[in-house]
C-alpha beads as a LAMMPS data file, in Angstrom:
LAMMPS data file: protein, C-alpha beads

106 atoms
105 bonds

1 atom types
1 bond types

-500.0 500.0 xlo xhi
-500.0 500.0 ylo yhi
-500.0 500.0 zlo zhi

Masses

1 110.0

Atoms # bond

1 1 1 -100.773 263.646 -478.041
2 1 1 -100.834 265.711 -474.840
3 1 1 -104.296 267.059 -474.080
4 1 1 -102.971 270.597 -473.590
5 1 1 -100.935 270.647 -476.823
6 1 1 -102.074 273.527 -479.022
7 1 1 -101.491 272.486 -482.629
8 1 1 -102.714 275.835 -483.948
9 1 1 -100.334 277.838 -481.733
10 1 1 -97.468 275.515 -482.687
11 1 1 -98.182 276.083 -486.378
12 1 1 -98.253 279.867 -485.948
13 1 1 -94.687 279.842 -484.581
14 1 1 -93.179 278.220 -487.684
15 1 1 -91.439 280.859 -489.778
16 1 1 -91.253 283.412 -486.971
17 1 1 -87.996 285.208 -486.141
18 1 1 -87.364 284.362 -482.476
19 1 1 -85.049 286.027 -479.970
20 1 1 -84.342 283.613 -477.123
21 1 1 -82.593 284.161 -473.792
22 1 1 -81.022 281.117 -472.145
23 1 1 -79.909 281.110 -468.515
24 1 1 -77.869 278.108 -467.362
25 1 1 -77.887 277.485 -463.609
26 1 1 -76.338 274.974 -461.211
27 1 1 -78.566 272.712 -459.126
28 1 1 -78.330 275.263 -456.289
29 1 1 -79.599 278.061 -458.560
30 1 1 -76.249 279.781 -459.157
31 1 1 -76.248 281.371 -462.612
32 1 1 -73.378 279.947 -464.650
33 1 1 -73.994 281.441 -468.068
34 1 1 -76.476 283.586 -469.941
35 1 1 -76.673 283.721 -473.711
36 1 1 -79.040 285.083 -476.291
37 1 1 -79.672 283.565 -479.684
38 1 1 -81.955 284.412 -482.553
39 1 1 -83.132 282.856 -485.747
40 1 1 -86.059 281.518 -487.694
41 1 1 -88.278 278.807 -486.193
42 1 1 -88.309 275.999 -488.737
43 1 1 -90.367 273.305 -486.984
44 1 1 -92.517 272.817 -483.897
45 1 1 -93.859 269.536 -482.575
46 1 1 -94.666 267.983 -479.230
47 1 1 -91.019 267.137 -478.559
48 1 1 -89.006 270.127 -479.857
49 1 1 -89.019 273.644 -481.212
50 1 1 -86.308 273.846 -483.866
51 1 1 -84.805 277.098 -485.038
52 1 1 -82.105 277.894 -487.598
53 1 1 -79.678 280.342 -486.048
54 1 1 -79.345 283.661 -487.840
55 1 1 -76.454 283.850 -490.279
56 1 1 -75.728 280.125 -490.253
57 1 1 -77.077 276.728 -491.158
58 1 1 -76.831 275.640 -487.519
59 1 1 -80.015 274.421 -485.880
60 1 1 -80.811 274.860 -482.214
61 1 1 -83.571 273.021 -480.385
62 1 1 -85.683 274.188 -477.490
63 1 1 -88.288 272.480 -475.333
64 1 1 -91.830 272.652 -476.746
65 1 1 -93.079 275.085 -474.091
66 1 1 -95.274 277.150 -476.368
67 1 1 -96.363 279.567 -473.650
68 1 1 -92.712 280.693 -473.323
69 1 1 -93.018 282.446 -476.694
70 1 1 -94.549 285.917 -476.571
71 1 1 -95.034 288.526 -479.279
72 1 1 -92.100 290.964 -479.409
73 1 1 -92.560 294.714 -479.374
74 1 1 -91.164 296.293 -482.551
75 1 1 -87.723 297.779 -482.093
76 1 1 -84.051 297.040 -481.663
77 1 1 -82.809 294.437 -479.193
78 1 1 -79.093 294.382 -478.350
79 1 1 -77.683 290.974 -477.427
80 1 1 -75.717 291.345 -474.206
81 1 1 -73.468 288.422 -475.060
82 1 1 -72.339 289.695 -478.489
83 1 1 -73.505 293.285 -478.898
84 1 1 -75.386 292.297 -482.067
85 1 1 -78.579 294.267 -482.681
86 1 1 -81.686 292.305 -483.639
87 1 1 -84.348 294.426 -485.338
88 1 1 -88.046 293.624 -485.029
89 1 1 -88.061 289.943 -484.043
90 1 1 -91.515 288.358 -484.131
91 1 1 -91.378 286.558 -480.786
92 1 1 -89.341 286.518 -477.572
93 1 1 -88.730 283.610 -475.210
94 1 1 -86.721 282.910 -472.061
95 1 1 -85.583 279.536 -470.792
96 1 1 -83.840 278.588 -467.568
97 1 1 -81.778 275.415 -467.848
98 1 1 -80.988 273.791 -464.513
99 1 1 -78.177 271.315 -464.001
100 1 1 -79.313 268.150 -462.236
101 1 1 -78.526 267.807 -458.568
102 1 1 -75.476 265.657 -457.973
103 1 1 -75.829 262.540 -455.862
104 1 1 -73.501 262.778 -452.834
105 1 1 -72.992 258.990 -453.055
106 1 1 -71.416 259.249 -456.542

Bonds

1 1 1 2
2 1 2 3
3 1 3 4
4 1 4 5
5 1 5 6
6 1 6 7
7 1 7 8
8 1 8 9
9 1 9 10
10 1 10 11
11 1 11 12
12 1 12 13
13 1 13 14
14 1 14 15
15 1 15 16
16 1 16 17
17 1 17 18
18 1 18 19
19 1 19 20
20 1 20 21
21 1 21 22
22 1 22 23
23 1 23 24
24 1 24 25
25 1 25 26
26 1 26 27
27 1 27 28
28 1 28 29
29 1 29 30
30 1 30 31
31 1 31 32
32 1 32 33
33 1 33 34
34 1 34 35
35 1 35 36
36 1 36 37
37 1 37 38
38 1 38 39
39 1 39 40
40 1 40 41
41 1 41 42
42 1 42 43
43 1 43 44
44 1 44 45
45 1 45 46
46 1 46 47
47 1 47 48
48 1 48 49
49 1 49 50
50 1 50 51
51 1 51 52
52 1 52 53
53 1 53 54
54 1 54 55
55 1 55 56
56 1 56 57
57 1 57 58
58 1 58 59
59 1 59 60
60 1 60 61
61 1 61 62
62 1 62 63
63 1 63 64
64 1 64 65
65 1 65 66
66 1 66 67
67 1 67 68
68 1 68 69
69 1 69 70
70 1 70 71
71 1 71 72
72 1 72 73
73 1 73 74
74 1 74 75
75 1 75 76
76 1 76 77
77 1 77 78
78 1 78 79
79 1 79 80
80 1 80 81
81 1 81 82
82 1 82 83
83 1 83 84
84 1 84 85
85 1 85 86
86 1 86 87
87 1 87 88
88 1 88 89
89 1 89 90
90 1 90 91
91 1 91 92
92 1 92 93
93 1 93 94
94 1 94 95
95 1 95 96
96 1 96 97
97 1 97 98
98 1 98 99
99 1 99 100
100 1 100 101
101 1 101 102
102 1 102 103
103 1 103 104
104 1 104 105
105 1 105 106
């Protein structure tokens, strides 16, 4: 177990309604895609945060970076990608997903 893993914080996230922003970038930092998802966090361990996406049975996994999750202010949040309005999520998080640099010898 990692020495900085916070089991208590991990446990407090389970059951929370999370609104998550994902930004996908190329190796050079060019933004390729931005999406927002939301749903209920169903499990948290040292390898993954698992959430069930709202309105479906689909699961989505995130890295276990607990400090990325912050309490959300009450209110309405409009998803830029779909226009859907999310009311009073429990936590917010943002992740930046970088594509690996390509090897010029490939």
